[in-house]
C-alpha positions as CSV (number, residue, x, y, z in Angstrom):
1,X,54.7,-49.7,22.8
2,X,52.5,-47.3,24.8
3,X,48.8,-47.6,24.1
4,X,46.9,-44.4,23.3
5,X,44.9,-43.0,26.1
6,X,41.2,-42.1,25.3
7,X,39.4,-39.8,27.7
8,X,35.6,-40.2,27.7
9,X,33.7,-37.5,29.5
10,X,30.1,-38.9,29.8
11,X,28.0,-42.0,29.5
12,X,28.4,-42.9,25.8
13,X,27.7,-46.2,23.9
14,X,30.6,-48.3,25.1
15,X,30.6,-51.4,22.9
16,X,33.4,-50.4,20.5
17,X,35.5,-48.6,23.0
18,X,35.3,-51.6,25.4
19,X,36.2,-54.0,22.6
20,X,39.2,-51.8,21.7
21,X,40.3,-51.8,25.3
22,X,39.9,-55.6,25.6
23,X,42.0,-56.1,22.5
24,X,44.8,-54.0,24.1
25,X,44.5,-51.2,21.5
26,X,43.7,-48.3,23.9
27,X,43.6,-47.4,27.5
28,X,40.3,-45.8,28.6
29,X,39.8,-43.1,31.2
30,X,36.0,-43.0,31.5
31,X,34.1,-40.5,33.7
32,X,31.3,-41.9,35.9
33,X,28.8,-40.0,38.0
34,X,29.7,-40.0,41.6
35,X,27.4,-41.0,44.5
36,X,27.6,-37.3,45.6
37,X,26.3,-36.1,42.1
38,X,24.3,-39.1,40.7
39,X,22.5,-36.9,38.2
40,X,25.5,-35.2,36.7
41,X,25.5,-35.6,32.9
42,X,29.2,-35.1,32.2
43,X,32.6,-34.7,33.7
44,X,33.5,-31.5,35.5
45,X,36.3,-29.2,34.4
46,X,38.3,-30.4,37.4
47,X,37.9,-34.1,36.4
48,X,39.0,-33.2,32.8
49,X,42.0,-31.3,33.9
50,X,43.1,-34.2,36.2
51,X,42.6,-36.9,33.5
52,X,43.7,-35.4,30.2
53,X,47.5,-35.3,30.8
54,X,49.1,-37.8,28.4
55,X,45.8,-38.4,26.6
56,X,45.8,-39.1,22.8
57,X,42.1,-38.5,22.3
58,X,39.2,-36.8,24.1
59,X,35.6,-37.8,23.4
60,X,33.4,-34.9,24.6
61,X,30.0,-33.2,24.4
62,X,29.0,-29.5,24.2
63,X,29.0,-29.2,28.1
64,X,32.8,-29.6,28.0
65,X,34.9,-26.6,27.1
66,X,37.9,-27.8,25.2
67,X,40.1,-24.8,25.2
68,X,43.8,-23.9,24.9
69,X,44.4,-24.4,28.6
70,X,43.0,-28.0,28.4
71,X,45.0,-28.8,25.3
72,X,48.2,-27.6,27.0
73,X,47.4,-29.7,30.0
74,X,46.9,-32.7,27.8
75,X,50.3,-32.1,26.2
76,X,51.7,-33.1,22.8
77,X,50.2,-36.6,23.0
78,X,46.8,-35.2,22.2
79,X,45.9,-35.8,18.6
80,X,42.1,-36.0,18.4
81,X,39.2,-34.2,20.0
82,X,35.8,-35.8,19.0
83,X,32.5,-34.3,20.0
84,X,29.2,-36.1,20.0
85,X,27.3,-33.1,18.6
86,X,26.6,-31.2,15.5
87,X,27.9,-27.9,17.0
88,X,31.6,-27.6,17.9
89,X,31.6,-24.0,19.4
90,X,32.8,-25.5,22.7
91,X,36.1,-26.5,21.0
92,X,38.8,-23.9,20.3
93,X,39.4,-25.1,16.7
94,X,42.1,-22.5,16.1
95,X,44.1,-23.7,19.1
96,X,43.6,-27.3,17.9
97,X,44.8,-26.5,14.4
98,X,47.9,-24.8,15.8
99,X,48.8,-28.0,17.7
100,X,47.9,-30.4,14.8
101,X,44.9,-31.8,16.7
102,X,42.2,-33.2,14.5
103,X,38.6,-32.2,15.5
104,X,35.7,-34.6,14.8
105,X,32.0,-33.9,15.1
106,X,28.7,-35.7,14.1
107,X,26.8,-33.7,11.4
108,X,23.7,-35.2,10.0
109,X,23.8,-38.3,12.3
110,X,20.6,-37.3,14.2
111,X,19.0,-35.1,11.6
112,X,16.1,-37.6,10.8
113,X,15.7,-38.4,14.5
114,X,15.4,-34.8,15.5
115,X,13.1,-34.1,12.6
116,X,10.8,-36.9,13.8
117,X,10.7,-35.4,17.3
118,X,10.0,-31.9,15.9
119,X,7.1,-33.2,13.9
120,X,5.8,-35.2,16.9
121,X,6.0,-32.2,19.2
122,X,4.3,-30.0,16.6
123,X,1.4,-32.4,16.2
124,X,1.1,-32.9,19.9
125,X,0.8,-29.1,20.4
126,X,-1.5,-28.4,17.6
127,X,-3.8,-31.4,18.2
128,X,-3.9,-31.0,22.0
129,X,-2.7,-34.6,22.4
130,X,-1.1,-34.2,25.9
131,X,-4.1,-32.3,27.2
132,X,-6.4,-35.2,26.2
133,X,-3.8,-37.7,27.5
134,X,-3.7,-36.3,31.0
135,X,-7.5,-36.0,31.2
136,X,-7.7,-39.7,30.6
137,X,-4.7,-40.6,32.7
138,X,-6.0,-38.7,35.7
139,X,-9.4,-40.4,35.5
140,X,-11.1,-37.1,34.5
141,X,-12.7,-38.3,31.3
142,X,-16.1,-39.1,32.8
143,X,-16.2,-35.8,34.6
144,X,-14.6,-33.4,32.0
145,X,-17.0,-31.1,30.2
146,X,-17.3,-32.4,26.6
147,X,-18.4,-30.9,23.3
148,X,-18.0,-32.2,19.7
149,X,-14.9,-30.0,19.3
150,X,-13.2,-30.9,22.6
151,X,-9.5,-31.3,22.2
152,X,-9.6,-30.2,18.6
153,X,-6.8,-28.2,17.1
154,X,-5.5,-26.8,13.8
155,X,-4.2,-29.0,11.1
156,X,-0.9,-28.6,9.2
157,X,-2.7,-28.9,5.9
158,X,-2.9,-25.6,4.0
159,X,-0.7,-23.7,6.5
160,X,2.4,-21.6,5.9
161,X,5.1,-23.3,7.9
162,X,8.2,-21.3,8.8
163,X,11.7,-22.6,9.6
164,X,14.3,-20.5,11.4
165,X,17.3,-22.0,9.6
166,X,17.1,-24.6,6.9
167,X,19.9,-27.0,7.7
168,X,19.9,-30.8,7.5
169,X,17.4,-31.2,10.3
170,X,14.9,-28.7,8.9
171,X,15.3,-30.2,5.4
172,X,14.6,-33.7,6.7
173,X,11.5,-32.3,8.4
174,X,10.4,-30.6,5.2
175,X,10.5,-34.0,3.5
176,X,8.4,-35.5,6.3
177,X,5.8,-32.7,5.8
178,X,4.9,-33.8,2.3
179,X,1.9,-35.9,3.3
180,X,0.5,-33.0,5.5
181,X,0.2,-30.8,2.4
182,X,1.3,-27.4,3.7
183,X,0.5,-24.3,1.6
184,X,4.1,-23.2,1.6
185,X,7.4,-23.5,3.4
186,X,8.9,-20.2,4.4
187,X,12.5,-20.1,5.8
188,X,14.9,-17.6,7.1
189,X,18.6,-18.2,7.1
190,X,21.5,-16.0,8.3
191,X,22.8,-15.5,4.7
192,X,20.0,-15.2,2.1
193,X,19.9,-18.4,0.0
194,X,17.3,-18.9,-2.6
195,X,16.0,-22.5,-2.8
196,X,17.7,-24.4,-5.6
197,X,17.9,-28.2,-5.6
198,X,21.2,-27.9,-7.5
199,X,22.7,-26.0,-4.5
200,X,24.8,-28.5,-2.4
201,X,23.4,-26.8,0.8
202,X,20.0,-28.4,0.0
203,X,21.4,-31.9,-0.4
204,X,19.0,-33.4,2.2
205,X,16.0,-32.4,0.1
206,X,17.7,-33.2,-3.1
207,X,18.3,-36.8,-1.8
208,X,14.8,-37.2,-0.4
209,X,13.2,-40.0,-2.5
210,X,9.6,-38.8,-2.1
211,X,10.5,-35.2,-2.7
212,X,12.5,-36.1,-5.8
213,X,9.7,-38.4,-7.1
214,X,7.1,-35.7,-6.8
215,X,9.4,-33.0,-8.4
216,X,10.4,-35.3,-11.3
217,X,6.8,-36.4,-12.0
218,X,5.0,-33.0,-11.7
219,X,8.0,-30.9,-12.8
220,X,7.4,-28.6,-9.9
221,X,7.9,-28.5,-6.1
222,X,5.1,-30.0,-4.0
223,X,4.8,-26.6,-2.3
224,X,6.7,-23.3,-2.7
225,X,9.9,-22.9,-0.6
226,X,10.3,-19.2,0.0
227,X,13.4,-17.5,1.5
228,X,12.1,-14.6,3.6
229,X,15.1,-12.6,5.0
230,X,13.0,-10.1,7.0
231,X,12.2,-11.5,10.4
232,X,9.0,-9.4,10.8
233,X,7.7,-10.3,7.4
234,X,8.6,-13.9,8.1
235,X,6.7,-14.0,11.4
236,X,3.6,-12.4,9.9
237,X,3.6,-14.8,7.0
238,X,3.8,-18.0,9.0
239,X,1.0,-19.9,10.7
240,X,3.5,-22.3,12.4
241,X,7.2,-21.6,13.1
242,X,9.6,-24.5,13.7
243,X,13.1,-24.3,15.1
244,X,14.8,-27.6,14.9
245,X,18.3,-27.8,16.3
246,X,20.5,-30.7,17.3
247,X,23.2,-30.1,19.9
């Protein structure tokens, strides 16, 4: 029986795939950066076209365009295209459906991690953390002009914090903002959607234990969540605007 061929286009965690190969369950075609391009992040189009014929599955990332031409080159053996990303715009889903190819992606997997980084970057920027870090690192602390307000910056407390989009990452970040006591959360989404914890779209907040505990105890939200559809009004209303996206 011919083993399915799995094409992997970048450096991914290899434990499970290597175990499957060792057990004789799959054959792997794994891209590796060449000495000529040691900093390349993913397989080129040429590498893909050379390696997909006869493949049963392709594991890709957004840098790889998985279109009709590539699917035709792979042939009828191709059954699965899996992308390590939330977005899947780089995959021609209509062409995949026409050929009976299943498309997999990774929604919500990194939502909390990206939310952590978004909060970290926001605090770094507002509190001038990196400026102070480099003053110390470069040995400038004894020489730098100093006042009692050196390196101070605004707090998140009492601020109107705006989100462009309110998907899983933004909702995870909203939950992490509770201890910072913002005045309000203002969000703009492509299709106006009033905040309602019973709406399945807001499942990340509905499932947030701290958010739920506060709401259940006080019978109200910890801060208003306002849908502002007008971009100009949105910008004027917000003290801080966050755009958290996971590729």
